[in-house]
KEMARGU-406550 format. One record per residue (C-alpha): residue number from 1; residue in one letter; x, y, z. Coordinates in pm, 1 decimal. Example, Ala and Ser with C-alpha at 12.3 -4.5 7.8 and 13.67 -1.06 7.14 Angstrom:
BEGIN
REC     n   res       east      north         up
REC     1     A     1230.0     -450.0      780.0
REC     2     S     1367.0     -106.0      714.0
***
This chain:
BEGIN
REC     n   res       east      north         up
REC     1     M       15.4       -1.2      -46.2
REC     2     W      269.3      272.6       51.5
REC     3     R      420.5      234.0     -295.0
REC     4     Q       61.3      313.7     -454.6
REC     5     R       69.1      727.3     -478.4
REC     6     E     -328.7      739.2     -555.9
REC     7     Y     -440.0      556.0     -246.7
REC     8     L     -170.9      710.7      -45.4
REC     9     L     -285.0     1106.0     -124.4
REC    10     L     -686.9      997.4      -52.4
REC    11     W     -543.8      862.7      212.7
REC    12     S     -289.9     1069.8      365.5
REC    13     G     -581.1     1387.5      316.2
REC    14     Q     -786.2     1190.5      499.9
REC    15     V     -531.9     1133.8      807.2
REC    16     I     -451.6     1480.9      828.9
REC    17     A     -806.2     1611.4      846.2
REC    18     T     -891.9     1279.8     1084.4
REC    19     V     -645.2     1493.8     1342.9
REC    20     G     -773.5     1837.9     1313.3
REC    21     A    -1095.7     1681.5     1372.5
REC    22     N     -976.6     1534.4     1696.8
REC    23     A     -850.7     1799.9     1799.3
REC    24     S    -1156.7     2038.5     1783.8
REC    25     G    -1393.3     1765.4     1825.9
REC    26     I    -1274.6     1698.4     2241.0
REC    27     I    -1316.4     2097.4     2249.3
REC    28     Y    -1690.7     2081.9     2152.5
REC    29     P    -1810.3     1926.7     2498.2
REC    30     L    -1521.8     2068.1     2719.0
REC    31     L    -1605.1     2447.4     2604.1
REC    32     I    -2000.0     2410.6     2649.8
REC    33     L    -1901.2     2270.6     2993.8
REC    34     A    -1708.7     2570.8     3070.8
REC    35     L    -1997.6     2744.7     2964.8
REC    36     T    -2281.9     2593.0     3084.3
REC    37     R    -2145.6     2316.0     3360.7
REC    38     S    -2388.1     2100.4     3215.1
REC    39     P    -2337.3     1705.5     3066.9
REC    40     A    -2683.6     1739.0     2874.0
REC    41     L    -2620.2     2052.7     2741.0
REC    42     A    -2283.4     1924.2     2633.3
REC    43     S    -2444.4     1651.1     2469.3
REC    44     W    -2626.6     1778.3     2249.5
REC    45     A    -2333.9     1911.0     2074.4
REC    46     A    -2278.1     1557.2     1971.0
REC    47     A    -2619.8     1456.8     1870.3
REC    48     L    -2633.7     1758.0     1642.7
REC    49     R    -2252.4     1656.2     1454.1
REC    50     I    -2448.2     1323.5     1395.9
REC    51     L    -2811.7     1384.7     1278.9
REC    52     P    -2727.0     1502.8      963.7
REC    53     F    -2619.2     1099.7      903.9
REC    54     L    -3004.5     1030.0      954.9
REC    55     L    -3144.2     1280.3      750.2
REC    56     L    -2924.7     1289.6      481.0
REC    57     C    -2763.0      964.6      418.1
REC    58     L    -3022.2      824.8      188.0
REC    59     P    -3031.7     1095.4     -112.0
REC    60     V    -2662.8     1168.3      -40.7
REC    61     G    -2550.8      810.2     -111.3
REC    62     A    -2776.2      840.1     -434.9
REC    63     L    -2599.4     1139.6     -540.9
REC    64     V    -2243.1     1051.5     -471.9
REC    65     D    -2297.3      764.1     -757.5
REC    66     R    -2374.7     1043.6     -991.8
REC    67     W    -2145.9     1306.7     -912.1
REC    68     D    -1711.2     1294.9     -916.5
REC    69     R    -1626.9     1132.9     -565.5
REC    70     R    -1367.2     1352.0     -544.5
REC    71     R    -1523.6     1669.9     -611.6
REC    72     V    -1725.2     1592.2     -337.2
REC    73     M    -1487.9     1554.5      -67.9
REC    74     M    -1263.1     1856.2     -185.1
REC    75     V    -1572.8     2083.5     -136.5
REC    76     C    -1616.1     1888.9      219.6
REC    77     H    -1320.8     1999.2      296.6
REC    78     A    -1342.0     2359.1      274.5
REC    79     G    -1692.4     2372.9      379.4
REC    80     R    -1582.3     2211.1      704.6
REC    81     G    -1305.1     2429.2      686.4
REC    82     L    -1466.7     2728.2      674.5
REC    83     A    -1761.2     2640.4      913.4
REC    84     V    -1499.3     2550.6     1188.3
REC    85     A    -1354.7     2900.3     1141.7
REC    86     V    -1650.4     3081.5     1273.8
REC    87     L    -1593.0     2952.5     1571.8
REC    88     P    -1245.0     3065.5     1676.9
REC    89     V    -1360.7     3420.4     1516.5
REC    90     A    -1669.3     3476.8     1733.3
REC    91     M    -1409.7     3382.5     2031.2
REC    92     W    -1246.2     3651.5     1925.6
REC    93     A    -1507.8     3877.4     1831.5
REC    94     D    -1627.2     3733.7     2220.9
REC    95     V    -1953.4     3690.5     2090.8
REC    96     L    -1961.1     3271.1     2095.2
REC    97     T    -2246.6     3153.2     2235.0
REC    98     V    -2382.3     2744.4     2242.0
REC    99     G    -2616.5     2832.0     1999.0
REC   100     L    -2333.0     2925.3     1757.8
REC   101     I    -2165.2     2589.2     1882.9
REC   102     Y    -2442.4     2392.9     1798.7
REC   103     A    -2508.6     2553.4     1474.9
REC   104     V    -2128.1     2479.3     1357.2
REC   105     A    -2151.1     2108.3     1484.3
REC   106     V    -2489.4     2105.0     1253.5
REC   107     V    -2309.3     2238.5      922.7
REC   108     E    -2000.6     2057.4      999.7
REC   109     G    -2235.9     1689.4     1081.7
REC   110     A    -2391.1     1765.6      720.8
REC   111     L    -2080.6     1799.4      512.8
REC   112     H    -1923.1     1468.1      699.3
REC   113     V    -2221.0     1298.4      546.9
REC   114     F    -2089.4     1386.6      188.4
REC   115     F    -1749.6     1379.8      257.2
REC   116     N    -1753.2     1004.3      438.0
REC   117     I    -1998.3      845.1      189.8
REC   118     A    -1771.3      929.2     -110.0
REC   119     E    -1464.8      864.7       55.3
REC   120     T    -1544.9      523.9      136.4
REC   121     S    -1687.6      504.1     -197.9
REC   122     A    -1377.2      550.1     -340.7
REC   123     L    -1153.1      365.1     -219.2
REC   124     P    -1255.0       64.9     -469.4
REC   125     R    -1118.7      308.0     -747.0
REC   126     V     -782.3      339.6     -546.9
REC   127     V     -676.8       -9.4     -479.2
REC   128     A     -772.7     -324.0     -576.5
REC   129     A    -1066.9     -570.4     -482.8
REC   130     T     -804.4     -811.5     -337.4
REC   131     Q     -618.9     -517.3     -174.3
REC   132     L     -951.6     -386.7        4.8
REC   133     P     -877.5     -519.0      370.1
REC   134     A     -526.9     -435.5      338.7
REC   135     A     -593.6      -57.5      306.0
REC   136     T     -911.3      -71.9      533.3
REC   137     A     -673.6     -157.6      839.1
REC   138     Q     -472.0       82.6      678.8
REC   139     N     -702.7      328.1      676.5
REC   140     Q     -796.5      230.1     1059.1
REC   141     A     -428.9      260.1     1133.8
REC   142     G     -431.7      628.0     1036.5
REC   143     F     -731.1      703.6     1183.9
REC   144     A     -617.0      573.6     1494.7
REC   145     A     -309.9      733.4     1497.8
REC   146     A     -479.3     1052.0     1462.5
REC   147     V     -696.9      970.3     1758.7
REC   148     V     -380.6      954.3     1993.1
REC   149     V     -192.2     1313.0     1846.2
REC   150     G     -551.3     1513.5     1830.1
REC   151     P     -684.2     1477.4     2163.9
REC   152     P     -369.6     1596.0     2333.3
REC   153     V     -263.3     1841.4     2086.3
REC   154     G     -559.1     2013.6     2096.2
REC   155     T     -645.2     1972.9     2524.0
REC   156     W     -303.6     2164.7     2474.5
REC   157     L     -385.6     2433.7     2287.2
REC   158     Y     -666.7     2468.2     2454.4
REC   159     Q     -583.5     2493.8     2811.4
REC   160     T     -216.5     2687.6     2696.1
REC   161     A     -266.0     2901.3     2384.9
REC   162     G     -632.3     2971.4     2386.9
REC   163     R    -1008.6     2812.1     2350.3
REC   164     A     -977.2     2915.1     1979.0
REC   165     W     -628.3     2772.3     1882.6
REC   166     P     -778.0     2403.0     1862.2
REC   167     F    -1006.8     2517.3     1570.4
REC   168     V     -749.6     2686.5     1398.7
REC   169     L     -573.7     2384.2     1381.8
REC   170     D     -917.6     2213.7     1218.2
REC   171     V     -925.9     2437.7     1001.9
REC   172     F     -557.0     2427.2      851.3
REC   173     C     -596.3     2048.2      818.8
REC   174     H     -896.2     2035.7      626.9
REC   175     F     -726.8     2257.7      382.5
REC   176     A     -408.2     2032.4      380.0
REC   177     A     -637.1     1726.1      319.5
REC   178     A     -847.5     1929.0      -16.9
REC   179     L     -450.8     1997.0     -133.1
REC   180     A     -376.0     1624.3     -123.1
REC   181     L     -681.6     1532.1     -290.3
REC   182     A     -661.0     1762.4     -565.9
REC   183     R     -315.4     1616.2     -634.3
REC   184     M     -478.3     1268.8     -713.1
REC   185     K     -496.0     1204.6    -1118.6
REC   186     T     -727.9      932.5    -1058.2
REC   187     S    -1057.9      942.8    -1231.5
REC   188     F    -1397.8      922.6     -987.7
REC   189     A    -1675.3     1024.2    -1256.3
REC   190     P    -1925.1      834.1    -1269.6
REC   191     A    -1978.9      567.4    -1561.6
REC   192     P    -2203.8      710.0    -1808.2
REC   193     V    -2556.5      675.0    -1852.4
REC   194     P    -2720.2      635.1    -2151.4
REC   195     A    -2966.3      953.0    -2268.0
REC   196     G    -3319.1      850.0    -2093.3
REC   197     A    -3208.3      597.6    -1856.8
REC   198     R    -3132.9      835.2    -1574.5
REC   199     R    -3387.3      740.1    -1275.9
REC   200     S    -3548.8      951.4    -1024.2
REC   201     L    -3367.5      991.9     -692.8
REC   202     A    -3640.9      838.2     -515.7
REC   203     A    -3559.5      555.7     -714.7
REC   204     D    -3160.3      516.7     -657.7
REC   205     V    -3263.0      555.5     -343.6
REC   206     A    -3471.6      274.3     -284.1
REC   207     E    -3227.0       47.3     -522.3
REC   208     G    -2946.5       82.2     -242.8
REC   209     L    -3205.2       -5.1       73.2
REC   210     R    -3341.2     -283.1     -120.9
REC   211     W    -3014.7     -445.7     -225.9
REC   212     L    -2903.2     -386.5      151.9
REC   213     W    -3216.7     -532.8      323.0
REC   214     H    -3231.4     -884.9       68.7
REC   215     E    -2862.3     -891.0      170.6
REC   216     R    -2930.2    -1067.3      499.7
REC   217     L    -2558.2    -1044.8      610.7
REC   218     V    -2499.9     -658.9      546.9
REC   219     R    -2838.7     -596.5      742.3
REC   220     D    -2784.6     -777.0     1016.2
REC   221     M    -2412.3     -608.4     1034.9
REC   222     A    -2621.6     -243.9     1014.9
REC   223     L    -2823.7     -353.6     1342.7
REC   224     I    -2576.6     -474.4     1526.2
REC   225     T    -2353.4     -167.4     1431.4
REC   226     S    -2637.4       66.8     1531.1
REC   227     V    -2659.5      -86.7     1866.6
REC   228     L    -2238.7      -54.9     1919.8
REC   229     N    -2256.2      289.1     1798.3
REC   230     F    -2518.6      361.1     2044.6
REC   231     V    -2285.9      323.8     2323.4
REC   232     G    -1987.6      433.9     2106.7
REC   233     A    -2143.1      785.0     2112.0
REC   234     A    -2212.9      822.6     2492.8
REC   235     T    -1852.9      669.0     2545.4
REC   236     P    -1650.4     1009.1     2507.7
REC   237     L    -1892.4     1236.0     2731.6
REC   238     A    -1916.0      992.2     3021.6
REC   239     L    -1524.5      972.4     2984.1
REC   240     I    -1481.5     1292.2     3040.6
REC   241     V    -1738.1     1354.1     3324.3
REC   242     L    -1590.9     1060.3     3500.2
REC   243     A    -1228.4     1213.4     3431.2
REC   244     K    -1329.1     1537.6     3534.9
REC   245     R    -1483.8     1404.7     3879.9
REC   246     L    -1166.9     1192.5     3940.5
REC   247     G    -1023.2     1556.1     3959.8
REC   248     A     -809.9     1552.6     3609.3
REC   249     S     -710.7     1823.9     3399.1
REC   250     D     -826.9     1940.9     3063.8
REC   251     A     -506.9     1786.2     2911.6
REC   252     E     -489.7     1459.6     3127.6
REC   253     I     -837.5     1425.0     2955.4
REC   254     G     -640.9     1447.0     2630.9
REC   255     L     -407.2     1215.5     2738.5
REC   256     V     -728.7      991.8     2808.9
REC   257     F     -770.6      976.9     2441.7
REC   258     S     -440.2      891.6     2316.8
REC   259     L     -406.6      599.2     2530.4
REC   260     G     -777.1      503.3     2340.9
REC   261     G     -546.7      582.0     1989.3
REC   262     L     -310.6      405.1     2120.3
REC   263     G     -508.5       75.1     2163.4
REC   264     A     -671.3      139.5     1799.3
REC   265     I     -314.5      141.9     1634.5
REC   266     V     -275.6     -183.5     1752.2
REC   267     G     -560.6     -323.4     1686.1
REC   268     A     -603.3     -164.1     1339.8
REC   269     A     -209.2     -315.9     1287.8
REC   270     V     -348.8     -704.2     1407.7
REC   271     G     -671.1     -649.5     1212.6
REC   272     G     -618.1     -815.9      875.7
REC   273     A     -445.0    -1118.1     1111.2
REC   274     I     -731.2    -1188.0     1209.7
REC   275     A     -950.2    -1205.2      991.6
REC   276     R     -748.5    -1405.2      812.0
REC   277     R     -698.8    -1703.0     1101.6
REC   278     F    -1033.8    -1649.7     1261.9
REC   279     S    -1382.4    -1652.2     1083.9
REC   280     F    -1583.8    -1389.6     1005.7
REC   281     G    -1839.2    -1441.3     1290.3
REC   282     Q    -1575.6    -1567.7     1546.1
REC   283     V    -1424.3    -1212.5     1503.6
REC   284     I    -1708.3    -1027.0     1495.6
REC   285     I    -1863.8    -1173.1     1845.4
REC   286     G    -1576.4    -1230.3     1974.8
REC   287     V    -1504.9     -837.9     1985.6
REC   288     I    -1825.2     -792.2     2120.8
REC   289     A    -1755.5    -1019.7     2401.9
REC   290     V    -1442.7     -819.2     2513.2
REC   291     Q    -1577.9     -503.5     2483.8
REC   292     A    -1905.6     -589.4     2690.2
REC   293     L    -1636.9     -736.5     2950.9
REC   294     L    -1463.4     -419.6     2954.2
REC   295     F    -1690.7     -131.4     2972.9
REC   296     P    -1805.1     -182.2     3304.1
REC   297     L    -1465.2     -136.5     3467.2
REC   298     F    -1470.7      254.8     3372.0
REC   299     A    -1669.0      273.2     3715.2
REC   300     L    -1391.6      107.5     3889.3
REC   301     C    -1093.3      346.2     3748.5
REC   302     P     -965.7      561.7     4078.3
REC   303     S     -795.2      792.6     3816.0
REC   304     A     -756.8      909.4     3515.7
REC   305     F     -527.9      697.6     3375.5
REC   306     W     -656.3      369.5     3427.1
REC   307     L     -933.7      540.5     3220.8
REC   308     G     -714.2      537.5     2925.0
REC   309     V     -563.3      188.2     3019.6
REC   310     V     -947.2       47.2     2965.8
REC   311     Y    -1044.7      259.3     2645.0
REC   312     G     -722.1      184.3     2521.9
REC   313     L     -786.7     -198.4     2536.8
REC   314     L    -1173.9     -141.1     2443.4
REC   315     M    -1038.5       32.4     2162.8
REC   316     L     -797.3     -198.4     2047.6
REC   317     A    -1087.7     -419.7     1942.6
REC   318     G    -1296.8     -176.2     1716.8
REC   319     P    -1044.6     -184.4     1453.6
REC   320     V    -1024.2     -537.2     1417.0
REC   321     Y    -1414.8     -530.4     1402.1
REC   322     N    -1435.9     -224.1     1177.3
REC   323     V    -1161.0     -393.2      902.4
REC   324     V    -1365.4     -729.6      871.2
REC   325     Q    -1691.6     -584.3      868.5
REC   326     L    -1579.9     -308.9      621.5
REC   327     A    -1371.7     -494.5      379.2
REC   328     Y    -1623.7     -770.1      356.6
REC   329     R    -1913.8     -485.5      299.8
REC   330     I    -1735.6     -298.8       17.3
REC   331     A    -1655.8     -652.1     -143.0
REC   332     L    -2002.2     -768.8     -184.8
REC   333     I    -2153.0     -424.9     -363.3
REC   334     P    -2131.5     -352.6     -687.0
REC   335     D    -1941.8      -12.9     -796.6
REC   336     G    -2204.0      146.5     -954.0
REC   337     L    -2400.1       84.4     -583.8
REC   338     Q    -2117.4      175.1     -340.3
REC   339     G    -2275.0      535.5     -210.6
REC   340     R    -2617.4      437.2     -226.8
REC   341     V    -2601.3       86.8      -36.9
REC   342     H    -2316.2      243.1      211.1
REC   343     S    -2542.3      520.9      290.6
REC   344     S    -2805.4      294.6      363.1
REC   345     F    -2586.5      100.6      612.2
REC   346     R    -2480.5      451.4      769.3
REC   347     L    -2853.5      545.6      832.7
REC   348     I    -2906.8      236.4     1020.9
REC   349     A    -2583.2      228.3     1158.8
REC   350     H    -2594.9      558.5     1294.3
REC   351     A    -2988.9      576.4     1364.6
REC   352     L    -2900.9      563.8     1736.9
REC   353     N    -2609.9      793.7     1780.8
REC   354     P    -2811.5     1086.9     1907.2
REC   355     V    -3008.4      880.2     2122.5
REC   356     G    -2680.3      747.1     2292.2
REC   357     A    -2490.0     1094.9     2332.3
REC   358     L    -2849.1     1238.7     2472.7
REC   359     A    -2896.4      944.7     2694.6
REC   360     C    -2592.3      941.5     2826.3
REC   361     G    -2591.6     1311.7     2912.2
REC   362     W    -2910.1     1275.7     3065.4
REC   363     A    -2796.8      964.1     3270.9
REC   364     L    -2467.2     1164.9     3394.4
REC   365     E    -2705.4     1504.1     3501.5
REC   366     H    -2948.1     1276.8     3684.9
REC   367     F    -2751.1      921.4     3780.5
REC   368     G    -2442.5     1005.0     3805.5
REC   369     G    -2099.2      799.3     3625.4
REC   370     G    -2146.0      450.9     3762.1
REC   371     W    -2507.0      436.3     3676.0
REC   372     T    -2413.5      563.8     3341.6
REC   373     V    -2170.6      274.6     3292.3
REC   374     A    -2424.0       66.8     3465.7
REC   375     L    -2650.8      129.6     3169.6
REC   376     F    -2432.3       70.1     2855.8
REC   377     A    -2266.1     -218.9     2990.5
REC   378     A    -2634.7     -389.5     3040.2
REC   379     V    -2659.7     -302.6     2644.6
REC   380     Y    -2307.6     -423.7     2532.6
REC   381     F    -2418.0     -771.2     2721.5
REC   382     A    -2801.6     -796.7     2541.1
REC   383     L    -2584.9     -724.2     2221.4
REC   384     L    -2376.8    -1017.9     2274.0
REC   385     I    -2631.1    -1232.0     2321.3
REC   386     A    -2846.8    -1158.3     2023.9
REC   387     T    -2505.1    -1177.3     1753.3
REC   388     A    -2400.1    -1498.7     1906.4
REC   389     A    -2758.0    -1629.9     1827.8
REC   390     D    -2762.5    -1521.2     1482.2
REC   391     P    -2688.3    -1745.7     1225.3
REC   392     V    -2577.2    -1563.3      961.1
REC   393     V    -2316.0    -1388.8     1151.2
REC   394     R    -2209.2    -1751.9     1332.0
REC   395     R    -2171.5    -1898.6      984.5
REC   396     A    -2062.1    -1670.1      760.7
REC   397     P    -1693.5    -1747.8      572.9
REC   398     R    -1362.7    -1648.5      675.9
REC   399     Q    -1254.3    -1548.1      336.8
REC   400     Q    -1336.3    -1215.5      155.4
REC   401     P    -1591.6    -1263.0     -117.4
REC   402     A    -1558.1    -1177.0     -487.8
REC   403     A    -1726.1     -843.5     -572.9
REC   404     H    -2063.4     -881.0     -665.2
REC   405     E    -2085.5    -1257.7     -502.0
REC   406     T    -2350.7    -1278.5     -222.4
REC   407     A    -2268.4    -1403.1       63.4
***
């Protein structure tokens, strides 16, 4: 993968943007907590960044299949950079409000929908089908490295240089990522459609939904991923509040998330080898079992450092899950349906994210950290039982299927 120029440009641009997004992303709840001291209000920032997935992902998937995917990604990077730039300008002008933070979160989240679906759909254009597991693993490793670097840099800037500077870094990272995409030579233009053959947007969306719903393994993985994301959306705010109540500084909270990123790097590094050694079902069920056992330990941690250790172990399992299921899914979907099926998958997979973020904020404010951890741990164990009982997941073969082949 390191010798493939086009893949590296796509990969490096996304990693740079992810560093910036992680540097500023951890600041959203910290900033709102500093302004309001309310975990519930802080949880709305996370929910509003996710909400556009539910509203836009289906039409966006159909549009991405019609448009040049590289151009979509470049416009999204530029747009996200401009949106985030509003926050430091508002701070320097002393007009920052929680409502403005929410508005930027919504705009950034909407542009991320376009980018995320276009980027995933673009991957088969720059690597061969046989290289999809390796490319997916390297993507996960790069994103995990960005999680290691981004939060401590963001919290360090927030604490030492000023509250605006993590967002300034994010702006520069998005424009640098757009420049990396501009250097690519691969054509991402859609296949030409004969005159009169173009269907309505609704018909295109329906085709993607039908394909996903009839491919039972992909459908079940979307439902499983939705529950995992429900807990995942709650975890960052829970960690911030738990660490604050243990007396951690903002910089120490950044290190908690860096330890999570280190775990994710290890998971990405071993994900491909695990996929080759074990069956699809063994990996998916095993990952959920490990995470279900680890999550309750958050309530027992005596310091922020141990929160980071547990988070690192929890995050180690995540990239293994992503490498296996994403590479499997990409290989199954025909190229002309990539955008629509990925968007349909994401509609289901992210449907519970806002609910998880808001439920976490509400539970933390009313019941405290221990009961909040217990609530989400119970969700993990219920999901483990349901996944282990799913025959389609259990019996899925080890090897990656060829493109256009059904599981």
